[in-house]
C-alpha positions in Angstrom: 197.2 -89.8 123.1 200.6 -90.1 124.7 204.2 -89.8 123.5 204.5 -93.6 122.9 201.5 -93.4 120.6 203.4 -91.0 118.4 206.5 -93.1 118.6 204.6 -96.2 117.6 203.0 -94.2 114.7 206.5 -93.3 113.4 207.6 -97.0 113.5 204.3 -98.2 112.1 204.6 -95.4 109.5 207.3 -97.1 107.6 204.9 -99.9 106.8 202.1 -97.4 106.1 204.3 -95.7 103.4 204.9 -99.0 101.7 201.2 -99.9 101.8 200.3 -96.5 100.3 202.7 -97.1 97.5 201.2 -100.5 96.8 197.6 -99.0 96.9 198.5 -96.1 94.6 197.9 -97.1 91.0 200.8 -96.8 88.5 204.5 -96.5 89.0 205.8 -93.9 91.4 209.0 -92.2 90.6 210.2 -91.7 94.2 212.6 -93.9 96.1 211.8 -96.2 99.0 213.4 -94.0 101.5 211.2 -91.0 100.6 208.2 -93.4 100.6 209.0 -94.6 104.1 209.5 -91.0 105.3 206.2 -90.0 103.9 204.6 -92.9 105.6 206.1 -91.9 108.9 204.9 -88.3 108.5 201.4 -89.6 107.5 201.3 -91.8 110.6 202.2 -88.9 112.9 199.7 -86.6 111.0 197.0 -89.3 111.2 197.6 -89.8 114.9 197.4 -86.1 115.5 194.3 -85.7 113.4 192.5 -88.6 115.1 193.4 -87.0 118.5 192.4 -83.5 117.4 189.0 -84.6 116.0 188.5 -87.3 118.6 188.2 -90.0 116.0 188.0 -93.6 117.3 186.2 -96.8 116.7 185.5 -99.9 118.6 187.5 -102.0 116.1 191.1 -102.5 117.2 193.9 -104.9 116.6 197.0 -105.5 118.6 200.7 -105.7 117.5 203.4 -106.3 120.1 201.1 -105.4 122.9 200.1 -102.1 121.4 196.4 -101.5 120.4 195.7 -99.8 117.1 192.3 -98.4 116.1 191.3 -99.3 112.5 189.8 -95.9 111.9 193.1 -94.1 112.9 195.1 -96.5 110.7 192.7 -95.8 107.8 193.3 -92.0 108.3 197.0 -92.6 108.4 197.0 -94.8 105.2 194.8 -92.2 103.4 197.2 -89.4 104.3 200.1 -91.5 103.1 198.5 -92.4 99.8 197.9 -88.7 99.1 201.5 -87.9 100.2 203.1 -90.5 98.0 201.0 -89.5 95.1 201.9 -85.8 95.5 205.6 -86.6 95.9 205.5 -88.8 92.8 203.7 -86.1 90.8 206.1 -83.3 91.9 209.0 -85.5 91.1 207.7 -86.0 87.5 206.8 -82.3 87.2 210.3 -81.1 88.1 212.3 -83.8 86.4 213.9 -82.4 83.2 213.3 -84.0 79.8 216.9 -85.1 79.8 216.2 -87.3 82.9 213.2 -88.9 81.1 215.3 -90.1 78.1 218.5 -91.3 79.7 219.3 -93.7 82.5 222.0 -92.8 85.0 224.3 -95.3 83.2 224.3 -93.1 80.1 226.0 -90.2 81.8 
């Protein structure tokens, strides 16, 4: 894979993060910016993993002249779902009890 593949993965990653958030059941306690950043990281990690393990399929789709492999996108979305889930769990874990009972308008 070339540099433009990783660049496309970062851009496509914003969408992947949002898709991961929709797929993940329940409400996530992380913001949209962190969700998008996780998606971007997952897209790059998924691209790297697919390249490293030589994952590919004969099923592709094209967006703006760039071909995407469904298997690679599946790996990217899977990594993003795990990342969003972990970030949401860590946020809940480290949030103080005070934050659970008061909105930011109460302070």
